[in-house]
Residue frames relative to the residue before (quaternion, step in Angstrom):
aa qw qx qy qz dx dy dz
X 1.0000 0.0000 0.0000 0.0000 0.00 0.00 0.00
X 0.2379 -0.7738 0.5757 0.1147 3.55 -0.70 1.12
X 0.0426 -0.8219 0.5654 -0.0545 3.55 -0.46 1.27
X 0.1605 -0.7987 0.5764 0.0645 3.56 -0.84 1.02
X 0.0338 -0.7972 0.6024 -0.0197 3.56 -0.89 0.99
X 0.5243 -0.6209 0.4881 0.3184 3.52 -1.31 0.37
X 0.3385 -0.7516 0.5312 0.1960 3.56 -0.88 0.90
X 0.3984 0.6646 -0.5128 0.3695 3.54 0.83 1.11
X 0.6588 -0.5023 0.3799 0.4115 3.55 -1.24 0.42
X 0.6589 0.5560 -0.3285 0.3858 3.60 0.93 -0.84
X 0.7220 0.4178 -0.2634 0.4845 3.61 1.14 -0.39
X 0.4392 0.7174 -0.4552 0.2918 3.61 1.21 -0.17
X 0.6599 0.4990 -0.3415 0.4460 3.66 0.89 -0.72
X 0.6482 0.5429 -0.3269 0.4221 3.61 1.12 -0.50
X 0.7582 0.3300 -0.1950 0.5274 3.59 1.17 -0.40
X 0.3105 0.7723 -0.4987 0.2420 3.57 1.25 0.31
X 0.8596 0.0365 -0.0553 0.5067 3.56 -0.68 1.10
X 0.3164 0.7874 -0.4889 0.2023 3.58 1.23 0.26
X 0.6388 0.5467 -0.3284 0.4304 3.59 1.00 -0.78
X 0.6751 0.4762 -0.2894 0.4835 3.57 1.00 -0.80
X 0.6428 0.5331 -0.3198 0.4476 3.58 1.05 -0.73
X 0.8119 0.0565 0.0366 0.5799 3.55 0.96 -0.92
X 0.2084 -0.8181 0.5249 0.1082 3.60 0.11 1.25
X 0.6306 0.5513 -0.3437 0.4246 3.58 1.15 -0.47
X 0.5724 0.5903 -0.3782 0.4254 3.59 1.28 -0.15
X 0.1781 -0.7370 0.6430 0.1081 3.53 -1.02 0.91
X 0.1587 -0.8282 0.5358 0.0422 3.56 -0.35 1.29
X 0.0339 -0.7895 0.6124 -0.0208 3.55 -0.83 1.06
X 0.2467 -0.7807 0.5621 0.1172 3.57 -1.06 0.80
X 0.1635 0.7676 -0.6086 0.1166 3.56 -1.10 0.77
X 0.6739 -0.4460 0.3804 0.4497 3.56 -1.33 -0.08
X 0.6358 -0.5394 0.3749 0.4052 3.62 -1.11 0.52
X 0.6711 0.5027 -0.3093 0.4486 3.59 0.86 -0.90
X 0.6849 0.4779 -0.2882 0.4685 3.59 0.97 -0.81
X 0.5872 0.5524 -0.3722 0.4600 3.60 1.10 -0.57
X 0.6329 0.5277 -0.3292 0.4611 3.58 0.98 -0.83
X 0.6626 0.4991 -0.3056 0.4674 3.58 0.96 -0.85
X 0.6649 0.5061 -0.3062 0.4560 3.60 0.97 -0.85
X 0.6302 0.5150 -0.3353 0.4745 3.59 1.04 -0.72
X 0.6665 0.5039 -0.3022 0.4589 3.59 0.92 -0.88
X 0.7060 0.4618 -0.2568 0.4715 3.57 1.08 -0.74
X 0.5407 -0.6545 0.3886 0.3583 3.60 1.26 -0.05
X 0.4783 0.6726 -0.4428 0.3503 3.57 1.24 0.24
X 0.7406 0.2488 -0.1695 0.6007 3.57 1.32 -0.24
X 0.3893 -0.7009 0.5470 0.2408 3.55 -1.25 0.53
X 0.7712 0.0583 0.0058 0.6339 3.55 1.10 -0.84
X 0.0721 0.8072 -0.5837 0.0511 3.59 -0.98 0.74
X 0.4344 -0.6387 0.5706 0.2789 3.50 -1.29 0.55
X 0.0661 0.8517 -0.5114 0.0936 3.57 0.13 1.29
X 0.6459 -0.5006 0.3944 0.4202 3.58 -1.25 0.37
X 0.5505 -0.6460 0.4093 0.3348 3.58 -0.89 0.89
X 0.6168 0.5521 -0.3663 0.4248 3.61 1.02 -0.65
X 0.6248 0.5389 -0.3499 0.4436 3.62 1.09 -0.56
X 0.5744 0.5578 -0.3748 0.4673 3.59 1.17 -0.46
X 0.6463 0.5223 -0.3151 0.4584 3.58 1.00 -0.82
X 0.7257 0.4893 -0.2385 0.4209 3.55 1.02 -0.84
X 0.7635 0.3756 -0.1690 0.4974 3.59 1.20 -0.40
X 0.2909 -0.7509 0.5694 0.1650 3.57 -0.57 1.12
X 0.7356 0.4342 -0.3101 0.4174 3.56 -1.18 0.62
X 0.5842 0.5663 -0.3786 0.4413 3.58 1.25 -0.22
X 0.1525 -0.7609 0.6216 0.1070 3.54 -1.30 0.45
X 0.3542 -0.6747 0.5981 0.2481 3.56 -1.05 0.77
X 0.1652 -0.8595 0.4827 0.0326 3.56 -0.42 1.25
X 0.7733 0.2262 -0.1605 0.5702 3.60 1.20 0.13
X 0.4172 -0.6718 0.5365 0.2946 3.55 -1.21 0.42
X 0.4555 0.6276 -0.4767 0.4140 3.59 1.25 0.36
X 0.1086 0.7948 -0.5839 0.1246 3.57 -0.88 0.92
X 0.3567 -0.6489 0.5979 0.3068 3.54 -1.38 -0.14
X 0.1574 0.7928 -0.5609 0.1791 3.55 -0.41 1.25
X 0.1688 -0.7548 0.6160 0.1494 3.54 -1.34 0.06
X 0.2602 -0.7551 0.5829 0.1493 3.52 -1.28 0.46
X 0.7517 0.1163 -0.0836 0.6438 3.52 1.29 0.54
X 0.8098 -0.1512 0.1248 0.5530 3.60 -0.98 -0.70
X 0.2440 -0.7931 0.5447 0.1210 3.58 -0.90 0.96
X 0.3478 -0.7902 0.4324 0.2601 3.59 1.30 -0.43
X 0.7815 0.3564 -0.1768 0.4805 3.60 0.98 -0.77
X 0.6919 0.3498 -0.2866 0.5628 3.61 1.21 0.35
X 0.1049 0.8280 -0.5313 0.1455 3.55 -0.23 1.32
X 0.1773 -0.7354 0.6446 0.1107 3.51 -1.15 0.78
X 0.1654 -0.8111 0.5599 0.0340 3.55 -0.51 1.28
X 0.1836 -0.8182 0.5418 0.0577 3.57 -0.75 1.08
X 0.2313 -0.7402 0.6156 0.1402 3.53 -1.11 0.83
X 0.7363 0.2351 -0.1579 0.6146 3.57 1.31 -0.28
X 0.6501 -0.4675 0.3812 0.4620 3.62 -1.18 0.16
X 0.6267 -0.5827 0.3526 0.3787 3.63 -0.96 0.78
X 0.6801 0.5074 -0.2961 0.4385 3.58 0.98 -0.75
X 0.6972 0.4496 -0.2647 0.4916 3.59 1.28 -0.23
X 0.4088 0.7288 -0.4658 0.2911 3.61 1.26 0.12
X 0.0825 -0.7967 0.5983 0.0217 3.56 -0.91 1.00
X 0.7799 0.1583 -0.0903 0.5988 3.62 1.17 -0.52
X 0.0580 -0.7829 0.6194 0.0076 3.55 -0.96 0.96
X 0.2346 -0.7403 0.6152 0.1359 3.56 -0.96 0.93
X 0.1881 -0.8157 0.5447 0.0514 3.56 -0.67 1.18
X 0.5371 -0.6192 0.4815 0.3102 3.55 -0.92 0.99
X 0.5299 -0.6716 0.4210 0.3015 3.58 -0.80 1.04
X 0.6856 0.5088 -0.2916 0.4314 3.58 1.05 -0.69
X 0.6483 0.5811 -0.3032 0.3874 3.58 1.22 -0.38
X 0.0187 0.7484 -0.6617 -0.0423 3.53 -1.25 0.57
X 0.6814 0.4367 -0.2848 0.5137 3.58 0.81 -0.94
X 0.6781 0.4833 -0.2990 0.4660 3.60 0.87 -0.92
X 0.6145 0.5390 -0.3443 0.4619 3.58 1.08 -0.69
X 0.6553 0.4952 -0.3057 0.4816 3.58 0.97 -0.85
X 0.6511 0.5209 -0.3160 0.4526 3.57 0.95 -0.88
X 0.6436 0.5199 -0.3295 0.4549 3.59 0.92 -0.85
X 0.6613 0.5047 -0.3099 0.4604 3.60 0.93 -0.87
X 0.6492 0.5195 -0.3173 0.4561 3.59 0.97 -0.85
X 0.6850 0.4898 -0.2986 0.4491 3.59 0.82 -0.94
X 0.6543 0.4994 -0.3212 0.4684 3.60 0.97 -0.78
X 0.6797 0.4894 -0.2941 0.4604 3.59 0.94 -0.85
X 0.7094 0.4746 -0.2687 0.4465 3.56 0.84 -0.99
X 0.7694 0.3884 -0.2051 0.4638 3.58 0.89 -0.87
X 0.8184 0.1976 -0.0873 0.5325 3.60 1.10 -0.61
X 0.4516 -0.7035 0.4491 0.3153 3.60 1.23 -0.01
X 0.4701 0.6883 -0.4188 0.3603 3.56 1.25 0.46
X 0.0095 -0.7707 0.6370 -0.0119 3.58 -0.96 0.94
X 0.0902 -0.8752 0.4743 0.0302 3.56 0.35 1.26
X 0.5706 -0.5158 0.5029 0.3944 3.50 -1.40 0.16
X 0.2512 -0.7891 0.5491 0.1128 3.58 -0.95 0.92
X 0.0132 0.7740 -0.6330 0.0085 3.54 -1.14 0.72
X 0.5112 -0.6706 0.4490 0.2957 3.56 -1.16 0.52
X 0.1766 -0.7286 0.6497 0.1257 3.53 -1.29 0.55
X 0.3328 -0.7727 0.5002 0.2048 3.62 -0.23 1.21
X 0.6519 -0.5522 0.3618 0.3732 3.53 -1.17 0.68
X 0.7043 0.4811 -0.2764 0.4427 3.58 0.97 -0.78
X 0.6505 0.5190 -0.3065 0.4620 3.59 1.25 -0.13
X 0.3443 -0.7250 0.5583 0.2099 3.54 -1.11 0.69
X 0.7024 -0.4668 0.3287 0.4251 3.54 -1.29 0.19
X 0.6209 0.5619 -0.3424 0.4260 3.59 1.14 -0.54
X 0.6502 0.5394 -0.3145 0.4328 3.59 1.23 -0.26
X 0.6951 0.3119 -0.2882 0.5800 3.54 1.26 0.41
X 0.2908 -0.7502 0.5640 0.1858 3.55 -1.10 0.62
X 0.2455 0.7848 -0.5256 0.2179 3.58 1.19 0.57
X 0.6170 -0.5736 0.3982 0.3630 3.55 -1.19 0.57
X 0.7839 0.0448 -0.0127 0.6192 3.58 1.16 -0.66
X 0.1656 -0.7809 0.5994 0.0595 3.55 -1.15 0.71
X 0.2257 -0.7643 0.5924 0.1182 3.56 -0.88 1.01
X 0.0284 -0.7784 0.6271 -0.0113 3.56 -0.84 1.05
X 0.0559 -0.7938 0.6049 0.0304 3.57 -1.03 0.79
X 0.7679 0.4154 -0.2672 0.4079 3.52 -1.35 0.19
X 0.8431 -0.2516 0.1494 0.4513 3.50 -1.32 -0.40
X 0.6637 0.5048 -0.3379 0.4364 3.60 0.96 -0.71
X 0.5974 0.5384 -0.3689 0.4660 3.58 1.19 -0.39
X 0.6242 0.5293 -0.3363 0.4660 3.59 1.08 -0.71
X 0.6590 0.5363 -0.3151 0.4229 3.55 0.87 -0.99
X 0.3147 -0.8146 0.4484 0.1908 3.55 1.18 -0.53
X 0.3893 0.7486 -0.4759 0.2480 3.60 1.22 0.08
X 0.7112 0.4600 -0.2630 0.4620 3.57 1.02 -0.75
X 0.6304 0.5470 -0.3518 0.4238 3.59 1.19 -0.17
X 0.4583 0.6663 -0.4608 0.3655 3.57 1.27 0.10
X 0.5891 -0.5396 0.4428 0.4071 3.57 -1.23 0.34
X 0.2213 -0.7871 0.5680 0.0943 3.59 -0.78 1.07
X 0.1048 0.8410 -0.5204 0.1045 3.56 -0.44 1.14
X 0.5753 0.6010 -0.3922 0.3925 3.62 1.18 -0.17
X 0.4371 -0.6790 0.5221 0.2746 3.55 -1.09 0.70
X 0.0588 0.7810 -0.6211 0.0298 3.56 -1.12 0.61
X 0.5531 -0.6478 0.4280 0.3020 3.54 -1.24 0.43
X 0.1187 -0.7611 0.6343 0.0658 3.55 -1.16 0.70
X 0.2288 -0.7937 0.5506 0.1204 3.59 -0.69 1.06
X 0.3029 -0.7579 0.5578 0.1508 3.55 -0.89 1.00
X 0.8163 -0.2689 0.1807 0.4783 3.55 -1.21 -0.49
X 0.8000 0.1823 -0.0970 0.5634 3.59 1.04 -0.67
X 0.6759 -0.5103 0.3381 0.4104 3.54 -1.25 0.39
X 0.6556 0.5305 -0.3188 0.4326 3.57 1.10 -0.62
X 0.6037 0.5978 -0.3417 0.4017 3.57 1.29 -0.22
X 0.3847 0.7388 -0.4772 0.2800 3.57 1.27 0.12
X 0.1615 0.7816 -0.5887 0.1283 3.55 -0.83 0.95
X 0.3936 -0.6945 0.5480 0.2499 3.52 -1.31 0.18
X 0.0675 0.7687 -0.6358 -0.0177 3.52 -1.22 0.49
X 0.3387 -0.7193 0.5703 0.2069 3.53 -1.23 0.47
X 0.3162 -0.7640 0.5236 0.2054 3.63 -0.37 1.15
X 0.5265 -0.6416 0.4594 0.3162 3.51 -1.07 0.76
X 0.5087 -0.6448 0.4579 0.3403 3.61 -1.01 0.64
X 0.4945 -0.6139 0.5161 0.3350 3.53 -1.26 0.42
X 0.2220 -0.8062 0.5419 0.0845 3.53 -0.93 0.95
X 0.7960 0.0918 -0.0273 0.5977 3.60 1.21 -0.41
X 0.1122 -0.7813 0.6112 0.0583 3.58 -1.11 0.70
X 0.1822 -0.7552 0.6204 0.1079 3.55 -0.94 0.95
X 0.2306 -0.6653 0.6881 0.1752 3.50 -1.11 0.79
X 0.3561 -0.7957 0.4390 0.2175 3.59 -0.26 1.23
X 0.5872 0.5529 -0.3800 0.4529 3.61 1.12 -0.48
X 0.6699 0.4974 -0.2904 0.4684 3.55 0.97 -0.87
X 0.6590 0.5053 -0.3173 0.4579 3.59 0.90 -0.89
X 0.6522 0.5164 -0.3104 0.4600 3.59 0.96 -0.88
X 0.7158 0.4611 -0.2762 0.4457 3.58 0.70 -1.02
X 0.6381 0.5116 -0.3333 0.4690 3.58 1.06 -0.67
X 0.6824 0.4938 -0.2764 0.4628 3.58 1.05 -0.80
X 0.8053 0.3002 -0.1377 0.4924 3.61 0.83 -0.96
X 0.3658 -0.7216 0.5020 0.3058 3.58 1.13 -0.59
X 0.6358 0.5295 -0.3032 0.4726 3.58 1.30 0.27
X 0.5439 -0.5675 0.4852 0.3830 3.59 -1.24 0.34
X 0.2663 -0.7314 0.5939 0.2035 3.53 -1.33 0.16
X 0.2251 -0.7685 0.5899 0.1034 3.57 -0.95 0.98
X 0.2385 -0.8074 0.5289 0.1071 3.55 -0.52 1.20
X 0.8187 -0.0181 0.0598 0.5709 3.59 0.93 -0.82
X 0.0994 -0.7821 0.6147 0.0234 3.55 -1.21 0.71
X 0.5058 -0.6050 0.5131 0.3390 3.55 -1.29 0.38
X 0.0060 0.8147 -0.5739 0.0833 3.56 -0.49 1.24
X 0.1793 -0.8015 0.5665 0.0669 3.57 -1.01 0.87
X 0.4882 -0.6058 0.5438 0.3146 3.49 -1.32 0.47
X 0.6555 -0.4833 0.3729 0.4446 3.62 -1.21 0.21
X 0.7977 0.3317 -0.2574 0.4328 3.55 -1.32 0.48
X 0.4948 0.6076 -0.4601 0.4174 3.59 1.19 0.32
X 0.4930 -0.6386 0.5022 0.3113 3.58 -1.08 0.76
X 0.2694 -0.8246 0.4770 0.1409 3.56 0.04 1.33
X 0.6672 0.5052 -0.3212 0.4431 3.61 0.88 -0.86
X 0.6445 0.5106 -0.3186 0.4716 3.58 1.02 -0.79
X 0.6601 0.5028 -0.3048 0.4675 3.58 0.92 -0.90
X 0.6468 0.5300 -0.3211 0.4445 3.59 0.94 -0.88
X 0.6673 0.5045 -0.3056 0.4547 3.58 0.91 -0.88
X 0.6696 0.5045 -0.2995 0.4553 3.58 0.88 -0.98
X 0.7315 0.4498 -0.2491 0.4479 3.56 0.73 -1.08
X 0.6339 0.5215 -0.3313 0.4653 3.58 1.07 -0.67
X 0.6595 0.5022 -0.3036 0.4698 3.57 0.98 -0.83
X 0.6313 0.5269 -0.3314 0.4627 3.57 1.00 -0.82
X 0.6455 0.5168 -0.3137 0.4667 3.60 0.96 -0.85
X 0.6591 0.5165 -0.3148 0.4469 3.57 0.89 -0.93
X 0.6543 0.4957 -0.3116 0.4785 3.57 1.00 -0.80
X 0.6589 0.5259 -0.3083 0.4406 3.55 0.96 -0.86
X 0.6497 0.5219 -0.3192 0.4513 3.58 0.95 -0.84
X 0.6483 0.5064 -0.3134 0.4744 3.58 1.14 -0.58
X 0.7531 0.3745 -0.1879 0.5072 3.59 1.22 -0.38
X 0.2153 0.8252 -0.5053 0.1315 3.60 1.11 0.48
X 0.6703 0.4806 -0.3392 0.4524 3.68 0.77 -0.79
X 0.6553 0.5044 -0.3193 0.4628 3.61 0.99 -0.77
X 0.6355 0.5145 -0.3281 0.4731 3.59 1.02 -0.77
X 0.6458 0.5205 -0.3169 0.4599 3.57 0.95 -0.86
X 0.6607 0.5123 -0.3070 0.4548 3.58 0.93 -0.89
X 0.6779 0.4989 -0.2899 0.4554 3.57 1.01 -0.80
X 0.7645 0.4078 -0.1946 0.4597 3.60 1.04 -0.74
X 0.5599 0.6767 -0.3867 0.2813 3.60 1.06 -0.71
X 0.6747 0.5100 -0.3195 0.4274 3.61 0.75 -0.96
X 0.6735 0.5093 -0.2995 0.4443 3.57 0.90 -0.89
X 0.6960 0.4498 -0.2629 0.4941 3.57 1.19 -0.53
X 0.4308 -0.7194 0.4456 0.3136 3.55 1.28 -0.22
X 0.5871 0.5434 -0.3917 0.4546 3.56 1.09 0.69
X 0.6198 -0.5597 0.4102 0.3665 3.53 -1.26 0.45
X 0.5607 -0.6255 0.4245 0.3378 3.58 -1.00 0.82
X 0.6393 0.5232 -0.3333 0.4544 3.60 0.97 -0.76
X 0.6329 0.5189 -0.3272 0.4724 3.57 1.05 -0.77
X 0.6503 0.5119 -0.3178 0.4627 3.58 0.93 -0.86
X 0.6524 0.5137 -0.3120 0.4618 3.59 0.99 -0.82
X 0.6657 0.4907 -0.3057 0.4718 3.59 0.91 -0.89
X 0.6165 0.5557 -0.3418 0.4407 3.57 1.01 -0.79
X 0.7141 0.4517 -0.2615 0.4666 3.58 0.81 -1.00
X 0.7688 0.4032 -0.2023 0.4534 3.58 0.90 -0.88
X 0.7816 0.3372 -0.1699 0.4966 3.60 1.10 -0.62
X 0.7362 0.4281 -0.2467 0.4625 3.60 0.95 -0.78
X 0.7660 0.3641 -0.1796 0.4984 3.57 1.08 -0.69
X 0.1425 -0.7388 0.6528 0.0884 3.51 -1.31 0.54
X 0.2257 -0.8466 0.4782 0.0604 3.57 -0.69 1.09
X 0.6797 0.4545 -0.2945 0.4947 3.61 1.24 0.26
X 0.3775 -0.7176 0.5487 0.2037 3.53 -0.95 0.99
X 0.0367 0.8108 -0.5775 0.0881 3.56 -0.05 1.32
X 0.7741 -0.3578 0.2359 0.4659 3.57 -1.32 -0.01
X 0.6654 0.5037 -0.3188 0.4494 3.59 0.87 -0.87
X 0.6418 0.5161 -0.3212 0.4676 3.59 1.02 -0.77
X 0.6441 0.5119 -0.3276 0.4646 3.58 1.00 -0.75
X 0.6206 0.5217 -0.3371 0.4787 3.58 1.08 -0.70
X 0.6394 0.5198 -0.3180 0.4688 3.58 1.03 -0.79
X 0.6290 0.5355 -0.3261 0.4596 3.57 1.03 -0.78
X 0.6446 0.5248 -0.3193 0.4551 3.57 0.94 -0.89
X 0.6723 0.4939 -0.2980 0.4640 3.55 0.91 -0.94
X 0.6405 0.5180 -0.3243 0.4651 3.58 0.97 -0.81
X 0.6426 0.5204 -0.3277 0.4570 3.58 0.97 -0.83
X 0.6360 0.5369 -0.3279 0.4469 3.59 0.91 -0.90
X 0.6901 0.4732 -0.2751 0.4734 3.57 0.95 -0.90
X 0.6059 0.5433 -0.3540 0.4609 3.59 1.06 -0.68
X 0.6489 0.5003 -0.3120 0.4808 3.58 0.98 -0.84
X 0.6654 0.5267 -0.3075 0.4304 3.57 0.86 -0.94
X 0.7607 0.3532 -0.1844 0.5124 3.58 1.09 -0.70
X 0.5653 -0.6544 0.3682 0.3415 3.57 1.21 0.41
X 0.4971 0.6746 -0.4099 0.3601 3.58 1.18 0.50
X 0.7599 0.1136 -0.1037 0.6316 3.58 1.33 -0.04
X 0.5388 -0.6425 0.4281 0.3372 3.61 -1.06 0.62
X 0.4900 -0.6411 0.4892 0.3310 3.61 -1.11 0.55
X 0.7249 0.4721 -0.3128 0.3921 3.53 -1.34 0.17
X 0.6410 0.4950 -0.3439 0.4753 3.58 1.22 0.20
X 0.0431 0.8087 -0.5816 0.0763 3.58 0.80 0.98
X 0.3452 -0.7753 0.4955 0.1848 3.58 -0.78 0.99
X 0.2773 -0.7368 0.5957 0.1592 3.55 -0.84 1.06
X 0.0193 -0.8295 0.5563 -0.0450 3.56 -0.13 1.29
X 0.2562 -0.8067 0.5209 0.1111 3.53 -0.36 1.27
X 0.7088 -0.4862 0.3125 0.4043 3.53 -1.25 0.47
X 0.7141 0.4521 -0.2640 0.4648 3.59 0.94 -0.84
X 0.4697 -0.7042 0.4293 0.3149 3.58 1.22 -0.20
X 0.6625 0.4425 -0.3293 0.5068 3.62 1.17 0.29
X 0.7410 0.3864 -0.2923 0.4650 3.55 -1.25 0.33
X 0.3812 0.7264 -0.4864 0.3009 3.58 1.13 0.56
X 0.0194 -0.8142 0.5798 -0.0233 3.58 -0.77 0.98
X 0.4766 -0.6220 0.5203 0.3397 3.61 -1.00 0.70
X 0.7375 0.4041 -0.2971 0.4522 3.56 -1.04 0.76
X 0.5691 0.5777 -0.3952 0.4315 3.58 1.24 -0.14
X 0.4924 -0.6477 0.4904 0.3123 3.55 -1.31 0.00
X 0.4707 -0.6542 0.5062 0.3070 3.55 -1.04 0.76
């Protein structure tokens, strides 16, 4: 079984001890957006993909109640503003994001009537390398907070030719949204960023057991996982521990399913997912298929 996971701190508890639990699993790590592409292309059997990609693809099944969700501030998904939210015209989106990109667009449209021009922000680039009105950052670099500092130093930007070299001073950030916090305050619901999704013909019961057990083991080891990962991420161990234990929720419960339904409705309303794919979300959080009835 080829299983794809995100190489972010937030997914480490979901794959804790997975190799020992299931030696037949081949675990591969990539960005959330690339995992979705690999699953669609048949290079993976099961993957931890952005929830919005589940809405967009018929034939997928959510095979575990293990997930990456939040019930308030998430800390690792931030929209940084250089102008007031209602004046945003250009947004740079983290290359790894799809669910967060959709969420940012929904919140700007619903709360401020803003539908900005979108551009990509490659993984290797920081927020200071774009002069967009707002910048979406996800994952570990959003936790570290290095890009949320006020940016005031001049630096060179090279255009298409050598003669295009020039300097500019990016505007400082004036406001930061934690998208988990903004969503939960607005809707009163949790937000599910990613779920374990399988292609057809995967042994769903086997996958559910493996992934659920791995999650349960990981949740019992959050301080140890934080200690092992914090230095490499350049963040304090206590911050990493609080992030895993307080900001994140790893089980798809009734409230999370309600949040998923609401997110799907908004994605359809804003043209970010096709209509007619109401998600049948069962009590146990497994066996969910696009196209079912709520």
